[in-house]
N, C-alpha and C positions, 0 to 999 in steps of 0.2 A: 245036771245042772243045779245049782241053785239059784234063789231068784235075785242075790245079789250080783253074782257072777255074770249072770245075765244082763244085769243092768252097767255093769262096769264094762262089759262089751261092747254092749249099745254105746255107750258113751264115748267108748276109745273107736267105735266104726264112725259113729258121727264126727267126735275129733279130726279122724283121719281123712274123712271125707271133706272136711272145712278146710283141712290144710291144703290137700289136694289142690283143691278147687280155688282159695282163696289165694296161697302162697304164688303163685304165679304173678299175683297182683299187687299182694300186702310186701312181698320180699324185694322185689325192686323198688318199690316205693319208699320202703325205709331204709335200704340201700345209699339209694339218691341222696334221702336225706341226711343221714349218718355222713356219708362221704361230705359233704357240704360243710357240715358243722365241723370235720376235722379239718376241712380248709379253711374254713374261717377264724378255727383258734391257732393252725400252726403252720399255715401258709398264706403269703401275701399275694393274693392271686385268686382266679376263678376256674372252675372245671366244668367240663360240658361231655353232652355224649348223645348220639342220635337216638339209640333204642338199647335198652336191657330187657334181658329175659332170664328167667329162675327156671330151672329144672327140679322140681320138688323130689324126684327119687333119686339124683347122683348129686344133690344139692349144689349143683353147679350154676354160677350166674354169668352170663354173657352179655357184654359192653362193648357197643360199636362206636365207632368215628369218636375215639376220646381225644381229647382237645383240652391242654391247660396253657393258662396265658398268665403273665405277671400283670402287676397293678396298673401296668400302661396297657394293656391290651395285647402285649405283642406274645406271639406263639411261642412257648417252650418246650411243650411235649405233645407230639400228635400220634396216634398208631391206628391200624386198623379194625383192631379188636383186643378185647382183654377176657379173657377163660378167669374166672375165678371159684374155686373148688372149696367152699365154707365148710366148716365145722359145726355141729350140733350147739357146741359152747356158743358160738355168733348167736342163735337164735334163741338161748336158754337166758344168756350172761348179758344180751345188749352190746357187747363189746363185737368190733370187727378183727373175728379173726379166722384166718383163711389158711387151708393146709396147703393149697398151691394156688399158684398164679402163671399164667402163660401170656405171655405179651407177643402178638403179632404185628411184625414192622414198626416198632417204636422207631420215632425220628426225634432226637433232642437235640434243640438248638441252644446255644448258651452263648453269652458274651463275657469276656474278661476285662474288667477296669482297668486304669492304670496303676490302681495298687493291687492288682493281682487278684482279685475277687469275682467270685462267676457269678453271672445272675441267679443261679439256682439257690447260691448260697445267700444271695440278700434276698431272696422269696422266702425263707425258712426263717419265722420268728423267732426270738428267745423262748427257750422255756418258760412258762408261766407257773406260779408258787403252788404250794400244796392243793390237792383237790383237783387239779387239771388234770386228771388222767381218764375223763370220759371219754374223751376222742381219741383215744389210742388205737394203731392198729397195727395187729400181728401176723405177718405170714411166715408158714415154717420153709417154704421153698417159690423161688421166685424164678422163672424161665422166660427167655427171650428169643423172640428167631426173627433175624433181619434187622438187628438194632444197629442203626445209624445214628453217630453225635458228629455236631458241628459245632467248632470252637471258634470264636471270633475277637482278636484282642482289640485293644485299643487304637493300634496303629493299622486296622484295617487287614491285619495279617487272619487268613483261615485256613484251621486245621480240621481234617474230616477224617472221620474214624467208623470203619466198619464197611460193609453190614456184617454183623457178627451174632452168632448166638452164644448165650453164657448162663451159668446157672450159679443161683445165689442162694443160701441156706440162713435160716432165724434171722429175719427183719422183723423189726418193731419200733414203731415211733415211741415206745413207752421208753421213760428215762433207764440208761445202763443196758439197753438189748442193743444189739449190732448184728451187721448184715457177714454173714459168714460168707467168703469164696473161696468152693472149692476151684481146684488149677482149672484153667480155661485158657484158652488162645483163640485172639482175636486180630483183626488184619489192623494196621494203622500204616496209613499211608502208601500200602503197597509190601509193607513188611509185617511181621507177624511178632505179639507181644503174648508172652506167657505171663499169668499173673495168678497169685494165691496173696491172702490175707483179710482184712474185714474193715468195714465200715461201722463208724459209731453214731449213736444221733443223741443230743441235748448232752453237749455240745457236740457239733458236729465234729468228726474225727476220723482218721485212716489209718492203716497200717498196711502195704502192700508191698508184696515183693513181685518186681518185675524180670522179664529176659526179653530184652529186646535182640529181633534176628532181622538183620537188613533193612532196619525202619530209617526211611528219610529222614536228614538230622533236621529237615524244615519243618516235619510233623511235631519233633519235641521242644525246638526252638520256638513255635509259635505258642509253647504255654511258659515261654519267659518274655516279659514286658520289656523289648530291646528297641530303642529308637531307632530311625534311620539305618538299620542294618538286614541287608533282604540276604537271605540262605538260598542258594539253589545245590539241588545234586546233594549228594551225600547218604551214606548208608550205612546206620550206625547198630554195631551189636555188643551186646553187654550185659551183665545185670544191675540192676539199681532196686532202689526203695524208696517208695514215696512215703510222707510220712504228713499228717494233717491232725494237728492238736490245737495249738494257740495260731501255729500258723502254719504254711506249707512249707516242705523243702523236699529235695529231691537229691538221691546219692548214687551214686555209682560207676563204674569203670567200663568205659568203652572204647571200640576202636571203630572208624569215621574211615570211608573210603571214597574216595573222588567227590569234594564238595568246593563251592566255590561262596565267599561273601563278600557284599560288596557295600560299600558306602559313602555319601556326596559330600562328609561334613568333616573328615577324616584327612590327615595326611596319608595314610596307606588306606588306597582306595580300592583295594580290592585285592585279595589272596586264593589262589586255585594249588590246592592240596590232593595231591593223590592218594596219602595213605597219612594219619594222625590217630595216636594212641593218647586216651586220657586216663589219667589215674587220680582216685579221688576228687571226683568230680563232685560239686555239692551246688546246689542253686540254694538261697534262704531267702523267700520270698518277704520276711519281717524287716533284715535288713537290707532287702534288695540288693543282694550280692550275690556272684558266682564264684567259687574258686576252683582251685584245682591242685594238688599236690605235685603230678609232673605232666607235662605237656610233651609228647615227644612227635616231630614232625617229619617225613623220610618225603624229600623232594619237594615240590611246590614255585609256585611264582607267585612273587609278592607286587603289586603296582604302586610306584609313591610318585606322587604330583605335589610339584611345586606350586602352589596356589598362585594365578593372577592376584591382582590388587582388588579387583571386585569381589574376587571369591573369599579373598581373606578376608575383606568386611563383612560377609555372611559368616564364615566362621569365627569370628571374633564373638558373637553373641554366647551367651553366657549356656554351657548345656551341661545337664545334670542328666545323667542317667544309671544306670545299673552300674555296681561297683564290680571289679573286677581282680581278683588274686589269685596269683600264679607263682608258687614256690619256684618251680623250674621247669625253662621251657626247652628243650633240644630240638637244633632244625640241624639236618644231613642231606645233602646235595639240592640246595635249595636255589632260588634265582629272584633277583632282583630287578626290576624294571624301573627306573626314576626318569619321569616327564617335567621337564621346568617350563610350566606356562606362562613364566615371566616373559618369555620371549615370544616374538611375533609368531616365529617359526620354532616350536619348541624344540629343543634337543631331548633327545632319549638315549639314556645311560643305563646298560646292562651289564650286572656283575653274576657271573655263573658259579656253579659250584660252592655255594656258600655253606659254610660249618658255623652254626653261632649257639651260643649259650646263654640264656636270658632267666637271671637269679633274682628271687624277693620282688617278682612284679605285684606293684600296689597301684591300682586305681581307684578310688574312694575319694574323697575331698581333697585328696593331694596326689600327686602322681612321681612314682618312685621305681627305681628297678636298676640291678647292674647289668652288664652284658660285655660278650666280647666276641669275636667271630673273625673270620676270613673266607676269602672268595677268591675269582679273577675276572676282572674287568677287561674283557674280550679275550684274547687267547694267552696273551704273555705279560700281563701287568696282573700280580698279586694283591692284594688288598687286606689289610688287616687292622682290627679297632678294637676297643676296649674301654669301658669306663661306666661312669654311672648318672643316674638324674636323680634329683631330689626339686620337684616343683609344689612348691606350696603358695605362700603370700607372696614368697619370693624364691628365687631360681636359684639352685645350688647345683652344680655339675663337674666331673671331667670327663673329659672326652682327648682321646689318642686315634688318630687316624694316618696309615701309613700307606702309600700309594706305589710299587715302583715301575719302572719300565712303561709309562703312561704314555700313550700316542700324542703327539700334538695335536691333533685334529678334536680330541674330547676335549681339552683345553681351549680350543680356538674361539668358540663366542662367547666365552666366558671372560678371555682378553680382549678381544674385540670389543666388547661391550666395556668391561671395567676398567682396562686399560688402556682403551683406543687404538688397540694395533693388534693384528692377526698375526698368528704363527704362520711358516710355511712347510716347517722341518723339524725332526728332532725328538727326543725322548724327556720326560720328566721323571723325578724321583721326589715324592713329596711328603712330608711331615708334620702334620698339624697336632698341636697341642694347646688343649682349650680350657682354661679354668674359671669355674662362675661360682662366688660368694657374693650373697647377700645382692644379687643382681648383676656385681659388678665382673665383668667379662677380662681374664688377664692370657693371652695366649701368644704363642711363639707359632710363625710360618715359616718351615724349614723346607727350602726348593734345592734342588740339583736338577740341571738342566744340561742336557748330554747331546754336544752336535745341534745344539739349537738355532732356528735362524727364522729372524723376523718376517714377516709380509708387509701388507699394506696396511696404511693407517686408516682409523674409520672416518670417514669426514663428516658423520654426524655427531661425532664426542664432544660433549660439552664440556668435560674435566679439564684441570690444567695438565700440558702437554708434560709427559715424562718421556724424558730421554734413553729408552730401553736402551736403543743399541750400543748409544755409548756406552751405558753402565755394562753392559755386557762384555763390550771390547775390555773394561777394565779387570771385568772379572774371570773371564774365560782364562783357564790353563791349558796348558801343553797337550793333555787328553781330549781338549774340546768342550769340557767340562764347566758351568757355571755354578757355583755356589751363594746362597743369600739367605739369611736367617732375619726373618722381618718381623718383628713382636706387634701386637697388637691390644688394645683395650679401648674399654669402652663399657658403657651403663646397657645392658641387657633387657631392660625393660622401658629403653626409651622410646618414644613412639616414632623414631626417625633410624631406629639401630636397623642395620642391616650388615651383613657379614663383608658384603662385596665392597660396599662401602667403606668398612673400617680395613678392609685389605687394600682399597685402591689410596687410599689417606696414607696408609701407613708404606706402601709402598713410594709414594709420591716422596716422602719424607726420607726415606732409607736411600732412594737414587738421588737425592738433591743433596745428602751430604756426602754420599758419595761422590758427585761430580764436584762440588765445591772443595774438599779436601781428599783429594785421590793420593798423596803422597803417604796418608794416614794409612789406607789398605795397601800401598806399596810397601812401606815399612813393615807390615806385619807379615810378608812374604818371607823376610830375613830369618836364615836360621835362627832360633830361639824365640822369634816371635814377640809380637806387640812391640816392635822397633817403632811406633808411631811419634817417640819424641825425638826420632834423630831425622834435622833438616835434609833430606834426600833432594828437596827440591832447590839447594842451594847449594854453588860451589864458591868458595871463598880463595882469592888469589893475593899476595903481596902487592902493593902498589909497583907499578910500571914492569910486573912479570907475569908471563906466562905459563910458569911452570906448576904443576901440582905439587901442591906439599902431602906429606906423607897421610896424614889427617884426612884431606880430600880424596886421597886416594882410596882409603879404605871407606869412605861413603860409596864413591863410585862404583865400587867391587859389588858394596852389599845392593846398591841400586841395580846395576848388570844383573846379581842371582834373582834380585825380585823380576826385574824384567824379561828373564828368562823363562819365568813361570807363569808370565802374561803376556804371551805372543805377539796380540793383537793390537798392545799399547804402543802409541807411538808419541816420541817427545819432540819439543821445539826446545833448542839450545839458544838464548839468548847472549851473547857475546856482549860485552859491553865493558867501555873505557869510561873514567870519570876526570873528567876536566879538572885541573888542580891538585886531584892525587896522583894520577898516572904521567908520568913522562915529565915530571914538574923537575925545576932548576933546584939543582942541589945547594946551590948558596944562594943566598939573598940577593938581588937584580932591584935597581932603580926602573921605575917607570914600569908603563905596562908590557907583560911578557905576551907575545903574538902565541896564539894556541898553534898547537901542531896536529891539526886535525886528520892529516894522512898518516901521521905516527899511531895516532890514537883509534883511528880505525883499525888499522894493522893490527895495533895490539888486540883491541875487541874481537877481530876475528882470528886471531892465534889462541884466543881464551877460549873461545867458542871450539875450534879444532883440538885443542888438547882434550876437553871433554870429550868431543865426538870420538878421537882415536881411541882414546882410553877406554870408552863403553865399546867399541866395536873390537877390539883386542879382547874383552871379556864374554865377548860370545853375542853381543846384541847384534843383529842384524842391521848394513845401514840404511837400509830402504825405510827402517823404522827411525829413522834420526834426520832432524831438517836443523841446518844451522842457519842463524838468523843474528846480524849484526844491528843491536838499537843504537839509535842517535846519542850524542853523548850528552852524558849527565854533568850538567854544568854546576850544581850546587851538590860538593861533597858533603857527606852527614859525617864525617869524622871517621867512619870504619871501612875496614877494608872491601876491596871493590868483590862485587859478587856477580857470578854468572848464573842465571837462573833458569831452570827446567820446569817446563809445563806442557802438558797433555796438547798433543798437536789436533785441532780441530781439522775435522773434515770437509 
């Protein structure tokens, strides 16, 4: 062996000895320094550990009790130990290049702000300019054992993931490098998620393919900043894609079993759904918007609450939240429970067997959607509805609602409060057609009441008294049915706007017109219709005669026909004779002519009886007619004497 060779061997042995003696001290010092330099350059936070040990044979670095905190000193990452297997390039190049890293029981705790950014994103500093590569870290393989992740959004909702084991390939803080995910499965809220894809750095990016299997819906919704919405239950299954470039998007098709959602500031307070299918789901954090191509709900219950005045004051506050777009929503076999808290004892109405379609639902800066549906209120009352809403700065809408064979008990609390009288029996057929354009409501309420009976009056009713029973007597037909068509109109955005108030005023006006001009209604019942121009309340006689003229007989025949269509109408026949016209001398006489009062009274009675007998002969029941002889009329008006007919007052 030559002298030079021996020198080289000695030097190598000395260096090797120095390496084995010094590296357990120098390498931990160097790594600790290098990691802190990287953190200072790339991360807005601090890192600490209790102990670092280096094995110079395996080039393995053991770091215990790792703790990473953000700039405010809040813990973000903790772990029991980290095993780092370094390459020789780390030693000779001065760059931190690790062949493998194994993390024991790492716990990641992140918050999500109102904009949807995580606290981890906030900690990573923007990449600096050229020449900043000195702090690069490269890891060929990264594995975790018992990883747990806790996410807390700005509403206080918490989502926990893990513990899970995973493996990553090719992680680097250098520009253009990414974390490659081999397929791995982890637990999420009791369900499982299989993921593949990669994470990029500078800028932070991700493209992950996920497969959810019976993952609780609450765990997924925790990533979406929805205010005042509590989700319970629900197991989601289906594929999804998570992308993080300029911002975060989540797309997928899911089926969800048995979930409920609740809110305190919406008309719909709670929904319970046994099964839902979501097609084309997408959440876009940049636009803060959730969209769906199609939503199919099988069964379920929706609870709708009409809030009290105090609750409405809270709900009236301006609410801005996540936008929602649904191209089509289909519901089959659903149930709706409506509770009206404007009553001291809130009535509850239930509609079962609902089938509905909602199209083009948009809830962003405006609310718009079209809808149609049907169901059953109780066992025997079919309900159908259709229409659309377009609510922006102004309101536009078309709403049609039809309810058939509705038992009186459902309407009773509303009638008692709105119209001042309860119902005691009967069924109702209701048709509401409302149109709103530029906040102006124009609508029609069409009612058919079958064998309806009115009950007690409301002693606390403060509105104008409405003679409902008398109106129903006028309107009730031979089949025991009453038909009413009541128009309504008003300013929808008027602070004093209430539908029940509009209905009360419109009903009062309708009934008032009906009572004051009843013979217009009676005239419309004559075959051919709309005979309200006929003076059915007047029967004209020739002077001194009680014989009915042909024209008067025709009028009475028409009146009898109409009365037979309204069996509860009763008439008073006012017999009359006119002094100076009836029983007046045919030849001029001198002096004052004595009044034949007995003869005039008899004539008045004969005229009333002539009308009475004719109507009875035409089929009107005698007990519906009452004859009355009025006092003599002293001042003739130059016209023929007239027997007047009027509604009999009970």
